[in-house]
N, C-alpha and C positions, 0 to 999 in steps of 0.2 A: 613721784615727790609730793608733788602741790597737790595731789588726791589723797595723800596723807595727811598733810594741814591742812585738808577740807576737813575730815574726817572726824578731829577731835576739834578741830574750830578751833584753829592759831593760824591768828591773820594777822603774824609782827615776822620781826629778821628774826631765824636761825638757822643752825645747821644743822639738815640732818644728813647724818650720815649711813652711810651702806655699805657696801661691798658685790660687789658685779662676778656674778659666775658666767664662766666663759662655757660652764653648763647645756646649761635655761638660760643662757642667751637674759641676763633678766637683773633688774638689784633686789638688794635685799635690806632690810633695813636693821640698822644696829642702833643709834641712841637721837632725840634731839637734843643738840646745844643751844638754847636759849638767851644765845649773847653772840658777840658777834667772833670769831674763829680771830685769829693773828693773820691767816692768808686770806683776810678778806681785798685786801691791796688785786686781786688776782679776779676777783669778781668783781669789785667796778672797773676793772682798766678791759677788762670784757665787753660789761655792759655796759661800761657808761653810765656808770651811777653814783651817786656820791650813798654810800649804806650809812654811815656814821649818825648823818643831816634825817637820811631817813626812817630810822628807827627813832632819835629824838619829836621826827613828828609824827610818828604811829605811839609811843608812846603818850605823845598828847592829846593821842584822844582822832587824829589825820586820821584816812580810809588811806590802802596802797595805790597811788591816785594813776596806777596801770594794773592792767591781766594780768598773770601767766602768761598766755599767748603773746600778747605784746612786749614783753619780757623777754621772750627765747625770740622774735626776730630780731633786737636790737642786741644779737652774738654777734663781737667781729673780733675776728684777730685768736692769738695767739697770746697767754704770759705766765709768767716763770716767778715763782720766789724764791728766798736765796734767803735763811733765818743763819745770818753772819756772827756765829759765836768764839765767845772767845775762849776753842779748846782747841788741844790737838791736834788730830784728826790720825796723824802720823805714831802715842802714845797712845790709844786708845782712848783719843775725846780726852783725855784728862783736861779740867780745866786750867786755867794760864789766866792768874790773876796777875794786874800791877795796874803802873799807868800807861796813860795810852801816849806816847814817846811821841808817835806821828799820822799826822793823818785827814786823807785826799780821799774825799768820796767824789764818782764814778758818779761823770752831765752828760746831758746831751738828748736827741728824740731818743721814747721807746723808755726814760729811765726814770722811774720813783725808787727813793729814799726815805724810809722811813728809820730815823735816828734823832739819838738823845745824846749822843758823845758827841766831844771835841777830843781834839789833842790836848792832855791832863787831864783827863780825865782819870776818874778810877777806877777799875774792875772789880769790886770783891770779890773771895773766895767765896760768899754764904749764901746766893743767889743767883736765879738764872745767869747764865749763859751772858745769853742774849748781848750783843751791841748795834745791831741795825738788824733793817730788815731793807735789801736789796730788792726792787721786782720790775722787772723789764718786760715789755710787751714790742710782739712785729706780729702781721697784716698776717703770716702762718706761723708756724713752728719753725719753720729752718730759720727765718728772719728776726724771731724771738733766742732759740740759740745764738744769730750770732750776733745778739744786741749783749745778751745776755754773756759774753766771751770780751766782748769790750770792755764792760762795766767790770770786769771779774776781773782785767787784767789792768786798768784804771782803777783798779780799788786800794790804795795805801792805807796799813793800816801798821804799825812803829811800840812796840811794846811791852805786846802782849803775842801772842800766839791763835792763830782765827783756823776758820772754817773752808779761808780762801781756795785754799789751794786742792780741796777737796773741788769744790765745784768748780772745779776750773782740768780738773782730771775727768769729771764728767763730762761738760762740757765739750770733750774733745773725743769724748767714749764713742766710734761710730757705732756701735750698741746701741747708744744713747744715739746719740742723731737718728 
């Protein structure tokens, strides 16, 4: 992907979206998003880098402080991100607006929460149903899955239905594991 950025003289942060072909064993370009994606914490955890800070520095005219090869050497572990939405997965993912009557975020090693809600927050029916992002990290995929299962069990939200029960099922599914 790095070579494509060089081809178009693109030297800041962004997301190159691709698909991978099992038949050809190659990546195929779909689009370039010239902004951080909602999933950027996964990259931050695996590469141990603050992408928001880096993006601001690049916008201010600084140069990337590393090469792609140097960055690749920093990759460690596995991370999984969960978009905790106020939706009812059992009812065709219909929106679930209302007041959050109880709220307890998971904590502990390998758990990162990006949220802006608290007990008493109003989840309106008019906008994106995202309540928070739960991101877990582990030294390998299996450890990240174990961390996810613990964090999802510890995450408690009352007053609105969420996607948490669906994620619990997925994490415990042998095919996913």
